VEXLO-592012 format. One line per 5 residues: number of its first residue (from 1); their letters; for each residue z, x, y of N, C-alpha, C. Coordinates in steps of 0.2 Angstrom, whole numbers. Atoms other than C-alpha are relative to their C-alpha. Example, Ala and Ser with C-alpha at 12.3 -4.5 7.8 and 13.67 -1.06 7.14 Angstrom:
BEGIN
1) as) 0/4/-6/39/62/-22/0/4/6 ~ -1/-4/-6/36/68/-5/3/-4/5
end
This chain:
BEGIN
1) msfkk) -4/-6/2/177/-40/35/-4/6/3 ~ 3/-6/-3/173/-23/44/-2/5/-5 ~ 2/-5/5/164/-9/35/5/6/1 ~ -4/-5/1/176/4/29/-3/5/-5 ~ 3/-5/4/169/21/22/5/3/-5
6) iteee) -5/-3/5/181/23/7/-2/6/-3 ~ 2/-6/3/170/37/0/2/6/4 ~ -2/-6/-5/176/48/15/7/0/1 ~ -7/-1/-1/194/44/14/3/6/-3 ~ -3/-6/3/206/58/10/2/-1/-7
11) spyhh) -3/-1/7/210/63/-7/7/-1/-1 ~ -8/1/1/227/57/-14/3/7/-3 ~ -2/-7/2/228/75/-21/0/5/5 ~ 0/-5/-6/234/89/-10/1/7/-3 ~ -1/-7/2/235/108/-11/-4/2/-7
16) lekms) 4/-1/6/221/109/-24/0/7/-2 ~ 1/-7/1/220/128/-22/6/3/-4 ~ -6/-2/3/238/129/-29/1/-3/-7 ~ -1/3/7/235/119/-45/-3/5/-5 ~ 3/-4/6/232/127/-62/-6/-3/-2
21) igtil) 7/2/3/215/125/-70/1/-7/-4 ~ -2/6/5/223/113/-83/2/-6/5 ~ -2/6/-4/231/102/-69/-6/-3/4 ~ 6/2/-4/214/101/-59/-4/-4/-5 ~ 4/3/5/205/96/-75/3/-7/-2
26) khina) -3/6/2/218/83/-79/-1/-6/5 ~ 1/5/-5/217/75/-62/-7/-3/1 ~ 7/2/-1/198/75/-61/-2/-5/-6 ~ 1/4/5/198/67/-78/3/-7/1 ~ -3/6/-1/210/54/-73/-4/-4/5
31) edkti) 4/4/-5/199/49/-58/-6/-2/-3 ~ 7/2/3/183/49/-69/1/-6/-4 ~ -2/6/4/192/36/-80/0/-7/3 ~ 0/6/-4/192/24/-66/-7/-3/1 ~ 7/2/-1/173/23/-65/-3/-6/-4
36) pnaih) 2/5/3/169/12/-79/2/-7/2 ~ -2/7/-2/180/-2/-73/-3/-2/7 ~ 4/2/-7/172/-1/-55/-7/-2/-2 ~ 7/3/1/155/-3/-63/1/-7/-3 ~ -1/6/3/162/-17/-74/0/-6/6
41) qslpq) -1/5/-5/166/-27/-58/-7/-1/3 ~ 6/1/-3/148/-24/-52/-6/-2/-5 ~ 5/2/5/139/-30/-68/-4/-6/2 ~ 4/6/-2/133/-47/-61/-5/3/5 ~ 5/-3/-5/125/-37/-46/-6/4/-4
46) ienli) 5/-4/4/116/-25/-58/-4/-4/-4 ~ 4/4/4/110/-39/-69/-5/-4/4 ~ 5/3/-5/102/-48/-54/-5/4/2 ~ 5/-5/-2/94/-32/-49/-5/1/-6 ~ 4/-1/5/87/-29/-66/-5/-5/-2
51) eaitd) 5/5/1/80/-46/-68/-6/0/5 ~ 6/0/-5/70/-44/-52/-4/5/-1 ~ 4/-6/1/64/-27/-57/-5/-2/-6 ~ 4/2/6/58/-34/-74/-5/-4/1 ~ 5/5/-2/49/-48/-67/-6/3/4
56) kmlmg) 5/-3/-4/39/-37/-55/-4/5/-5 ~ 4/-5/4/35/-24/-68/-4/-3/-6 ~ 3/3/5/30/-36/-81/-7/-3/3 ~ 6/2/-3/17/-41/-68/-4/6/3 ~ 4/-6/-1/11/-24/-66/3/5/6
61) grlfy) -3/-4/-6/23/-17/-52/3/6/-3 ~ -4/-6/1/32/-1/-51/7/0/3 ~ -7/0/-3/50/4/-48/0/7/4 ~ -1/-6/-4/54/17/-34/8/0/1 ~ -7/-2/-2/71/26/-31/-1/4/6
66) igagt) 1/-4/-6/73/33/-14/7/2/2 ~ -6/-2/-2/88/43/-8/0/7/3 ~ 0/-7/-3/94/59/0/6/4/-3 ~ -5/-5/3/104/74/-7/2/-2/-7 ~ -2/2/7/114/70/-23/-3/-6/-2
71) sgrlg) 3/6/2/108/52/-23/-7/0/-1 ~ 7/-1/1/90/57/-21/-2/4/-7 ~ 1/-4/6/91/70/-35/2/-5/-6 ~ -1/4/6/99/57/-47/-6/-5/-1 ~ 5/4/0/85/45/-43/-6/3/-4
76) ildas) 5/-3/3/72/58/-47/1/2/-7 ~ -1/-1/7/81/63/-63/-1/-6/-5 ~ 1/6/5/81/45/-70/-7/-1/0 ~ 7/1/0/63/43/-65/-4/4/-5 ~ 3/-5/4/58/59/-73/1/-1/-8
81) ecppt) -2/1/7/66/54/-90/-3/-6/-3 ~ 3/6/3/57/38/-92/-6/1/-4 ~ 6/-2/3/40/45/-97/1/3/-7 ~ -1/-3/6/46/56/-111/4/-4/-5 ~ -4/4/4/59/44/-117/-3/-7/-3
86) ygvpy) 3/6/2/49/28/-117/-8/0/0 ~ 7/0/0/31/34/-116/-4/-4/5 ~ 3/3/-5/27/26/-100/-3/5/5 ~ 4/-5/-5/15/33/-86/5/3/5 ~ -5/-3/-5/23/45/-74/0/-3/7
91) dlvig) 0/3/-6/19/34/-60/2/-7/0 ~ -3/6/0/28/19/-66/7/-1/3 ~ -6/0/-3/45/24/-61/0/7/4 ~ 1/-6/-4/45/36/-46/6/1/4 ~ -6/-2/-4/59/45/-37/-2/4/6
96) iiagg) 2/-3/-6/58/50/-19/6/3/3 ~ -6/-3/-3/70/62/-10/-1/2/7 ~ 1/-2/-7/72/65/9/-1/7/0 ~ 1/-8/-1/65/82/13/-5/2/-5 ~ 5/-2/5/52/81/-2/3/5/-5
101) ekait) -2/-4/6/52/92/-17/4/6/1 ~ -4/-6/-2/60/107/-8/8/-3/-1 ~ -7/2/0/76/96/-7/3/-2/-6 ~ -3/1/6/78/94/-25/5/5/-2 ~ -4/-6/1/85/111/-26/4/3/6
106) kaven) -3/-2/-6/90/115/-8/0/-5/5 ~ -1/5/-5/97/105/6/-5/1/5 ~ 5/0/-6/84/101/20/4/-3/6 ~ -4/2/-5/93/100/36/-3/-6/4 ~ 1/6/-4/93/83/45/-5/-5/-3
111) aeddr) 5/5/3/81/75/32/2/-7/-1 ~ -3/7/2/93/61/28/1/-4/7 ~ -1/3/-6/94/57/47/-6/-4/3 ~ 6/2/-2/76/52/49/-1/-7/-2 ~ 1/7/2/75/33/49/-7/-2/-2
116) eqgwk) 7/2/1/56/32/49/-3/3/-6 ~ 3/-4/5/52/45/36/0/-3/-7 ~ 0/3/6/57/35/21/-6/-4/-2 ~ 6/4/1/44/22/23/-7/4/0 ~ 6/-4/0/31/35/27/-1/3/-7
121) dlqqh) 1/-3/7/35/44/10/-2/-6/-5 ~ 2/5/5/34/27/1/-8/-2/1 ~ 7/2/-1/17/24/9/-5/5/-3 ~ 4/-5/4/11/40/1/-2/-2/-7 ~ 1/2/7/12/31/-16/-4/-7/0
126) nisdk) 4/7/-1/2/15/-9/5/-5/-2 ~ -5/5/1/18/5/-10/-3/-7/2 ~ 2/7/-1/15/-14/-11/5/-5/-2 ~ -4/6/2/23/-31/-13/1/-1/-8 ~ 0/1/7/20/-29/-32/6/4/-2
131) dvvig) -5/-5/2/34/-15/-32/7/-2/2 ~ -7/1/-2/53/-14/-31/2/7/2 ~ -3/-6/-2/62/-1/-21/7/0/0 ~ -7/0/0/80/4/-24/2/6/4 ~ -3/-5/-4/89/14/-11/7/2/-2
136) iaasg) -6/-2/3/103/25/-17/3/4/5 ~ -4/-4/-5/116/31/-5/8/-1/-1 ~ -7/1/2/134/34/-10/4/-3/6 ~ -4/2/-6/141/31/8/-3/-7/2 ~ 4/6/-3/128/17/11/-2/0/7
141) ttpyv) 1/-1/-7/125/24/28/-6/4/2 ~ 5/-5/-1/110/36/26/-6/-4/3 ~ 6/3/-4/97/32/39/-7/0/-3 ~ 6/-1/3/83/38/29/-1/-6/-5 ~ 0/6/5/87/25/15/0/-6/3
146) igala) 0/6/-3/91/11/26/-6/-2/4 ~ 7/1/-3/75/13/36/-5/-2/-4 ~ 5/2/5/65/13/21/0/-7/-3 ~ -1/7/3/73/-3/14/-2/-5/5 ~ 2/4/-5/71/-11/31/-7/-1/1
151) acrkn) 8/0/-1/52/-7/32/-2/-4/-7 ~ 3/3/6/50/-13/14/1/-8/0 ~ -1/7/-1/58/-30/18/-5/-3/5 ~ 4/3/-5/47/-32/33/-7/-1/-4 ~ 7/0/3/32/-29/21/1/-4/-7
156) kiitg) -1/5/6/39/-42/8/0/4/-7 ~ -2/-3/6/44/-29/-5/7/-1/-2 ~ -7/1/2/59/-32/-15/4/6/0 ~ -4/-6/-1/73/-20/-12/7/-1/-4 ~ -7/-1/3/89/-15/-21/4/6/3
161) siscn) -4/-6/-2/103/-3/-17/6/1/-4 ~ -6/-2/3/116/7/-25/5/4/4 ~ -4/-3/-4/131/12/-15/7/0/-2 ~ -7/0/3/150/15/-17/5/-2/5 ~ -4/2/-5/157/7/-2/-1/-8/1
166) pqapv) 1/7/-1/160/-12/1/-3/-1/6 ~ 3/2/-6/150/-20/14/-4/5/3 ~ 4/-6/-3/139/-5/16/-6/-2/4 ~ 6/2/-4/125/-5/29/-6/-1/-4 ~ 6/0/4/112/-1/16/0/-7/-4
171) stead) 0/6/4/117/-17/7/-3/-6/4 ~ 3/5/-4/112/-28/22/-8/0/0 ~ 7/-1/0/94/-21/19/-3/-1/-7 ~ 2/1/7/94/-25/0/0/-7/-2 ~ 0/7/3/89/-41/-8/5/0/-6
176) ypvev) -4/-1/6/99/-35/-23/5/6/1 ~ -5/-6/-1/114/-24/-17/5/1/-6 ~ -5/-2/5/125/-15/-30/5/4/3 ~ -5/-4/-3/141/-9/-24/6/2/-5 ~ -5/-2/5/152/1/-36/5/4/4
181) vvgpe) -5/-3/-4/168/5/-27/5/4/-4 ~ -4/-5/4/176/21/-35/6/3/4 ~ -6/-2/-4/188/25/-21/-1/8/2 ~ 1/-7/-2/191/42/-13/-1/5/-5 ~ 2/-5/5/185/58/-21/6/5/-1
186) fvtgs) -5/-5/1/196/71/-29/0/6/5 ~ 1/-5/-6/189/84/-16/-2/-5/5 ~ 1/5/-5/189/73/0/-8/1/2 ~ 7/1/-2/171/67/3/-5/3/-4 ~ 5/-3/5/163/76/-12/-3/-6/-4
191) trmka) 2/6/4/153/61/-17/-5/2/-6 ~ 3/-2/6/144/71/-30/4/-1/-6 ~ -5/1/6/159/68/-41/0/-7/-2 ~ -1/7/2/165/50/-44/-6/-5/2 ~ 6/4/-3/151/42/-33/-6/1/-4
196) gtaqk) 6/-2/3/138/52/-41/0/-2/-7 ~ -1/2/7/144/49/-59/-2/-8/0 ~ 1/7/0/144/30/-55/-7/-2/1 ~ 7/2/-1/127/30/-48/-5/2/-6 ~ 4/-2/6/120/40/-63/1/-5/-6
201) ivlnm) -1/5/5/128/27/-75/-4/-6/2 ~ 4/7/-2/120/12/-65/-7/2/-1 ~ 7/-2/1/103/21/-65/-1/0/-7 ~ 1/1/7/105/23/-84/-1/-7/-2 ~ 0/7/2/109/5/-86/-7/-4/2
206) isttv) 6/3/-2/94/0/-75/-6/2/-4 ~ 7/-2/4/80/10/-83/0/-1/-7 ~ 0/1/8/86/8/-101/-1/-8/-1 ~ 1/7/1/88/-11/-99/-7/-3/2 ~ 7/2/-2/71/-13/-90/-5/2/-5
211) miqlg) 5/-3/5/62/-2/-103/1/-5/-7 ~ -1/4/6/70/-13/-117/-4/-7/1 ~ 3/7/-1/64/-29/-108/-8/1/0 ~ 8/-1/0/46/-21/-106/-2/1/-7 ~ 2/-1/7/46/-19/-125/-1/7/-2
216) rvedn) 0/-7/2/48/0/-126/5/2/-5 ~ -5/-1/5/62/-1/-138/-1/-5/-6 ~ 0/5/6/62/-9/-156/6/2/-4 ~ -7/-1/3/79/-12/-164/4/4/5 ~ -3/-5/-4/88/3/-157/-4/6/1
221) kmvnm) 4/-7/0/74/16/-157/-5/0/5 ~ 5/-1/-6/63/24/-144/-7/1/-3 ~ 6/0/4/47/20/-153/-6/2/4 ~ 6/-2/-4/36/25/-139/1/7/4 ~ -1/-6/-4/44/42/-134/-6/5/-1
226) qlsne) 5/-5/0/33/57/-131/2/5/-5 ~ -2/-5/5/32/69/-145/-1/7/3 ~ 1/-6/-4/34/84/-134/3/6/-3 ~ -3/-6/4/44/95/-146/2/-1/-7 ~ -1/1/7/48/98/-164/6/-5/-1
231) klvdr) -6/4/1/65/89/-162/-2/-8/0 ~ 2/7/-1/57/73/-156/-5/-2/-5 ~ 4/2/6/43/74/-169/4/-2/-6 ~ -4/2/5/56/75/-182/4/-6/0 ~ -3/7/-1/65/60/-175/-5/-5/-1
236) gvkml) 5/5/0/49/51/-174/-2/-1/-8 ~ 2/0/7/45/55/-192/5/-4/-4 ~ -6/3/3/62/49/-198/0/-8/2 ~ 1/7/-2/60/33/-188/-6/-4/-4 ~ 6/3/4/43/30/-197/2/-1/-7
241) merie) -2/0/7/50/33/-214/5/-6/-1 ~ -5/6/0/64/20/-210/-4/-7/0 ~ 4/6/-1/51/7/-205/-5/-1/-6 ~ 6/1/5/38/10/-219/3/3/-7 ~ -2/-2/6/43/11/-237/-5/5/-4
246) nvaye) 4/-5/4/37/25/-249/-5/4/4 ~ 5/-5/-3/29/36/-236/4/6/1 ~ -3/-6/0/33/54/-238/0/3/7 ~ -2/-3/-6/39/65/-224/-7/3/3 ~ 6/-4/-3/23/76/-222/-6/-5/2
251) eakki) 5/6/-1/11/60/-223/2/-3/7 ~ -2/3/-6/22/52/-210/-1/4/6 ~ 1/-5/-5/21/67/-199/-7/0/2 ~ 7/0/-1/3/68/-200/-3/-6/4 ~ 2/6/-4/0/50/-195/3/-1/6
256) llefg) -4/0/-6/13/51/-182/-4/4/6 ~ 4/-4/-5/4/65/-173/-7/-2/1 ~ 7/3/-1/-13/57/-175/1/-6/5 ~ 0/6/-4/-7/41/-167/4/1/7 ~ -3/-1/-6/5/48/-154/7/-4/1
261) svrqa) -6/3/-1/19/36/-156/2/-4/-6 ~ -2/3/6/30/28/-169/-3/-7/-1 ~ 3/7/0/24/10/-164/-7/0/-3 ~ 7/0/2/6/14/-166/-1/3/-7 ~ 1/-2/7/8/24/-182/3/-5/-5
266) aayln) -3/5/4/19/10/-190/-5/-5/-1 ~ 5/6/0/6/-3/-185/-6/2/-5 ~ 6/-2/4/-8/8/-194/3/0/-7 ~ -3/0/7/3/10/-210/1/-7/-3 ~ -1/7/2/7/-8/-211/-6/-4/-2
271) kq) 6/3/2/-11/-12/-212/-3/3/-6 ~ 3/-4/6/-14/0/-227/2/-4/-6
end
């Protein structure tokens, strides 16, 4: 089967500029409703990738996301949310974008076309065969990402990919490819829409499930979250009060702030 870039096919909707706001929203919403089913078709692929990541991370490895443009930004977003949510070190899940930090907010010309730079960027983090690298590319054709994964495989580093085209070139460089085929975009070629949403959902699935497997969640609670603001402190106190009988709010808050996490505070109180 030859590669067909469905993400770039023409939108089935025409004359968008003549539509009312309500009609535009209705159509965008209708397209977005197709994303969960597309992801459902890819669940076995996602499961296999998560199992591989978990195995490596339980042995002390790290998880890298690498991408360009919207895909790179989504990887950085997911990586940046792991430490405050699950209390893990900031260098456990790392997001890398073509063009560097500047590209997070502004497009860097031709950055995604450099096939060699992705591997160079990974080497800045002392990448090794203990780690896992996931390349994110909506079209599945980004040279920066494909080159990075190809170099990883040469160095016996496990690779995964997230793309939105079947038989995507990036998939051939991934040990665990994930292809979520969401079809043409409402605005032709605007893969920040359905493709971006699909990638974000898959990244949520990956990081959340991996963190559960690593023991960063108990029951359905984020017991290792960072207590970085009053809202999170209050949430942590209430978690502690649910776990420990007859502990007052202020006492629970004092102990929580002393130990820094619900898990450690609960362990201390259970010994009393």
